[in-house]
PyMOL CGO cylinders between C-alpha atoms (Angstrom):
from pymol import cmd
from pymol.cgo import CYLINDER

trace = [
    CYLINDER, 105.70, 119.69, -134.42, 106.10, 117.18, -137.27, 0.3, 1, 1, 1, 1, 1, 1,
    CYLINDER, 106.10, 117.18, -137.27, 103.81, 117.45, -140.29, 0.3, 1, 1, 1, 1, 1, 1,
    CYLINDER, 103.81, 117.45, -140.29, 103.82, 115.16, -143.31, 0.3, 1, 1, 1, 1, 1, 1,
    CYLINDER, 103.82, 115.16, -143.31, 103.00, 116.72, -146.67, 0.3, 1, 1, 1, 1, 1, 1,
    CYLINDER, 103.00, 116.72, -146.67, 103.40, 115.73, -150.29, 0.3, 1, 1, 1, 1, 1, 1,
    CYLINDER, 103.40, 115.73, -150.29, 105.35, 117.97, -152.62, 0.3, 1, 1, 1, 1, 1, 1,
    CYLINDER, 105.35, 117.97, -152.62, 106.47, 117.98, -156.22, 0.3, 1, 1, 1, 1, 1, 1,
    CYLINDER, 106.47, 117.98, -156.22, 110.09, 118.72, -157.06, 0.3, 1, 1, 1, 1, 1, 1,
    CYLINDER, 110.09, 118.72, -157.06, 110.17, 121.08, -160.06, 0.3, 1, 1, 1, 1, 1, 1,
    CYLINDER, 110.17, 121.08, -160.06, 112.93, 123.37, -161.32, 0.3, 1, 1, 1, 1, 1, 1,
    CYLINDER, 112.93, 123.37, -161.32, 115.00, 122.85, -158.18, 0.3, 1, 1, 1, 1, 1, 1,
    CYLINDER, 115.00, 122.85, -158.18, 112.14, 123.70, -155.78, 0.3, 1, 1, 1, 1, 1, 1,
    CYLINDER, 112.14, 123.70, -155.78, 109.86, 121.50, -153.66, 0.3, 1, 1, 1, 1, 1, 1,
    CYLINDER, 109.86, 121.50, -153.66, 106.28, 122.70, -154.25, 0.3, 1, 1, 1, 1, 1, 1,
    CYLINDER, 106.28, 122.70, -154.25, 103.71, 121.49, -151.68, 0.3, 1, 1, 1, 1, 1, 1,
    CYLINDER, 103.71, 121.49, -151.68, 100.66, 119.79, -153.14, 0.3, 1, 1, 1, 1, 1, 1,
    CYLINDER, 100.66, 119.79, -153.14, 98.36, 121.17, -150.43, 0.3, 1, 1, 1, 1, 1, 1,
    CYLINDER, 98.36, 121.17, -150.43, 98.34, 124.37, -148.39, 0.3, 1, 1, 1, 1, 1, 1,
    CYLINDER, 98.34, 124.37, -148.39, 101.02, 124.57, -145.70, 0.3, 1, 1, 1, 1, 1, 1,
    CYLINDER, 101.02, 124.57, -145.70, 100.28, 126.66, -142.65, 0.3, 1, 1, 1, 1, 1, 1,
    CYLINDER, 100.28, 126.66, -142.65, 103.57, 128.17, -141.51, 0.3, 1, 1, 1, 1, 1, 1,
    CYLINDER, 103.57, 128.17, -141.51, 105.26, 131.55, -141.56, 0.3, 1, 1, 1, 1, 1, 1,
    CYLINDER, 105.26, 131.55, -141.56, 107.02, 132.69, -144.73, 0.3, 1, 1, 1, 1, 1, 1,
    CYLINDER, 107.02, 132.69, -144.73, 110.76, 131.94, -144.81, 0.3, 1, 1, 1, 1, 1, 1,
    CYLINDER, 110.76, 131.94, -144.81, 110.40, 129.33, -142.05, 0.3, 1, 1, 1, 1, 1, 1,
    CYLINDER, 110.40, 129.33, -142.05, 113.37, 126.95, -142.20, 0.3, 1, 1, 1, 1, 1, 1,
    CYLINDER, 113.37, 126.95, -142.20, 112.36, 123.26, -142.17, 0.3, 1, 1, 1, 1, 1, 1,
    CYLINDER, 112.36, 123.26, -142.17, 114.06, 119.87, -142.40, 0.3, 1, 1, 1, 1, 1, 1,
    CYLINDER, 114.06, 119.87, -142.40, 112.98, 117.62, -145.27, 0.3, 1, 1, 1, 1, 1, 1,
    CYLINDER, 112.98, 117.62, -145.27, 113.11, 113.83, -145.39, 0.3, 1, 1, 1, 1, 1, 1,
    CYLINDER, 113.11, 113.83, -145.39, 112.52, 112.78, -148.97, 0.3, 1, 1, 1, 1, 1, 1,
    CYLINDER, 112.52, 112.78, -148.97, 110.54, 109.62, -149.75, 0.3, 1, 1, 1, 1, 1, 1,
    CYLINDER, 110.54, 109.62, -149.75, 109.59, 109.22, -153.43, 0.3, 1, 1, 1, 1, 1, 1,
    CYLINDER, 109.59, 109.22, -153.43, 105.91, 108.47, -153.95, 0.3, 1, 1, 1, 1, 1, 1,
    CYLINDER, 105.91, 108.47, -153.95, 104.94, 106.04, -156.68, 0.3, 1, 1, 1, 1, 1, 1,
    CYLINDER, 104.94, 106.04, -156.68, 101.55, 106.86, -158.14, 0.3, 1, 1, 1, 1, 1, 1,
    CYLINDER, 101.55, 106.86, -158.14, 99.04, 104.56, -159.78, 0.3, 1, 1, 1, 1, 1, 1,
    CYLINDER, 99.04, 104.56, -159.78, 96.65, 105.77, -162.49, 0.3, 1, 1, 1, 1, 1, 1,
    CYLINDER, 96.65, 105.77, -162.49, 93.95, 106.93, -160.08, 0.3, 1, 1, 1, 1, 1, 1,
    CYLINDER, 93.95, 106.93, -160.08, 96.45, 108.77, -157.89, 0.3, 1, 1, 1, 1, 1, 1,
    CYLINDER, 96.45, 108.77, -157.89, 97.90, 110.48, -160.97, 0.3, 1, 1, 1, 1, 1, 1,
    CYLINDER, 97.90, 110.48, -160.97, 94.43, 111.60, -162.03, 0.3, 1, 1, 1, 1, 1, 1,
    CYLINDER, 94.43, 111.60, -162.03, 93.67, 112.94, -158.55, 0.3, 1, 1, 1, 1, 1, 1,
    CYLINDER, 93.67, 112.94, -158.55, 97.01, 114.74, -158.48, 0.3, 1, 1, 1, 1, 1, 1,
    CYLINDER, 97.01, 114.74, -158.48, 96.28, 116.27, -161.87, 0.3, 1, 1, 1, 1, 1, 1,
    CYLINDER, 96.28, 116.27, -161.87, 92.95, 117.56, -160.53, 0.3, 1, 1, 1, 1, 1, 1,
    CYLINDER, 92.95, 117.56, -160.53, 94.65, 119.05, -157.45, 0.3, 1, 1, 1, 1, 1, 1,
    CYLINDER, 94.65, 119.05, -157.45, 97.25, 120.73, -159.67, 0.3, 1, 1, 1, 1, 1, 1,
    CYLINDER, 97.25, 120.73, -159.67, 94.58, 122.17, -161.99, 0.3, 1, 1, 1, 1, 1, 1,
    CYLINDER, 94.58, 122.17, -161.99, 92.53, 123.48, -159.07, 0.3, 1, 1, 1, 1, 1, 1,
    CYLINDER, 92.53, 123.48, -159.07, 95.63, 125.12, -157.58, 0.3, 1, 1, 1, 1, 1, 1,
    CYLINDER, 95.63, 125.12, -157.58, 96.37, 126.71, -160.95, 0.3, 1, 1, 1, 1, 1, 1,
    CYLINDER, 96.37, 126.71, -160.95, 92.79, 128.01, -161.14, 0.3, 1, 1, 1, 1, 1, 1,
    CYLINDER, 92.79, 128.01, -161.14, 93.16, 129.60, -157.70, 0.3, 1, 1, 1, 1, 1, 1,
    CYLINDER, 93.16, 129.60, -157.70, 96.38, 131.33, -158.77, 0.3, 1, 1, 1, 1, 1, 1,
    CYLINDER, 96.38, 131.33, -158.77, 94.95, 132.57, -162.08, 0.3, 1, 1, 1, 1, 1, 1,
    CYLINDER, 94.95, 132.57, -162.08, 91.40, 133.51, -161.01, 0.3, 1, 1, 1, 1, 1, 1,
    CYLINDER, 91.40, 133.51, -161.01, 92.34, 136.75, -159.16, 0.3, 1, 1, 1, 1, 1, 1,
    CYLINDER, 92.34, 136.75, -159.16, 94.07, 138.01, -162.30, 0.3, 1, 1, 1, 1, 1, 1,
    CYLINDER, 94.07, 138.01, -162.30, 91.79, 136.68, -165.05, 0.3, 1, 1, 1, 1, 1, 1,
    CYLINDER, 91.79, 136.68, -165.05, 88.49, 135.84, -163.37, 0.3, 1, 1, 1, 1, 1, 1,
    CYLINDER, 88.49, 135.84, -163.37, 86.53, 132.69, -162.61, 0.3, 1, 1, 1, 1, 1, 1,
    CYLINDER, 86.53, 132.69, -162.61, 86.99, 129.49, -164.63, 0.3, 1, 1, 1, 1, 1, 1,
    CYLINDER, 86.99, 129.49, -164.63, 83.87, 127.26, -164.63, 0.3, 1, 1, 1, 1, 1, 1,
    CYLINDER, 83.87, 127.26, -164.63, 84.77, 123.61, -164.05, 0.3, 1, 1, 1, 1, 1, 1,
    CYLINDER, 84.77, 123.61, -164.05, 81.53, 121.79, -164.87, 0.3, 1, 1, 1, 1, 1, 1,
    CYLINDER, 81.53, 121.79, -164.87, 78.85, 121.85, -167.56, 0.3, 1, 1, 1, 1, 1, 1,
    CYLINDER, 78.85, 121.85, -167.56, 76.37, 123.37, -165.09, 0.3, 1, 1, 1, 1, 1, 1,
    CYLINDER, 76.37, 123.37, -165.09, 78.84, 126.10, -164.09, 0.3, 1, 1, 1, 1, 1, 1,
    CYLINDER, 78.84, 126.10, -164.09, 79.60, 126.84, -167.74, 0.3, 1, 1, 1, 1, 1, 1,
    CYLINDER, 79.60, 126.84, -167.74, 75.89, 127.10, -168.58, 0.3, 1, 1, 1, 1, 1, 1,
    CYLINDER, 75.89, 127.10, -168.58, 75.26, 129.38, -165.59, 0.3, 1, 1, 1, 1, 1, 1,
    CYLINDER, 75.26, 129.38, -165.59, 78.23, 131.54, -166.56, 0.3, 1, 1, 1, 1, 1, 1,
    CYLINDER, 78.23, 131.54, -166.56, 76.94, 131.93, -170.13, 0.3, 1, 1, 1, 1, 1, 1,
    CYLINDER, 76.94, 131.93, -170.13, 73.49, 132.94, -168.87, 0.3, 1, 1, 1, 1, 1, 1,
    CYLINDER, 73.49, 132.94, -168.87, 74.89, 135.91, -166.89, 0.3, 1, 1, 1, 1, 1, 1,
]
cmd.load_cgo(trace, "trace")
């Protein structure tokens, strides 16, 4: 089965941008095609990265509101 995903190369490791459904330690073959991003794509990627960071941090430090409504609701608790 062939699946195309986007990843970011950082500190010698390819980090997938989205969730990848496969067993841990599964060996794969990579074909690398650099992706050029425009301003909108960079902004969307930034949002994806921030949301992924929130998901990693939330179990340890709790929920991070991401909108004015969420912040107001959080403060009213």
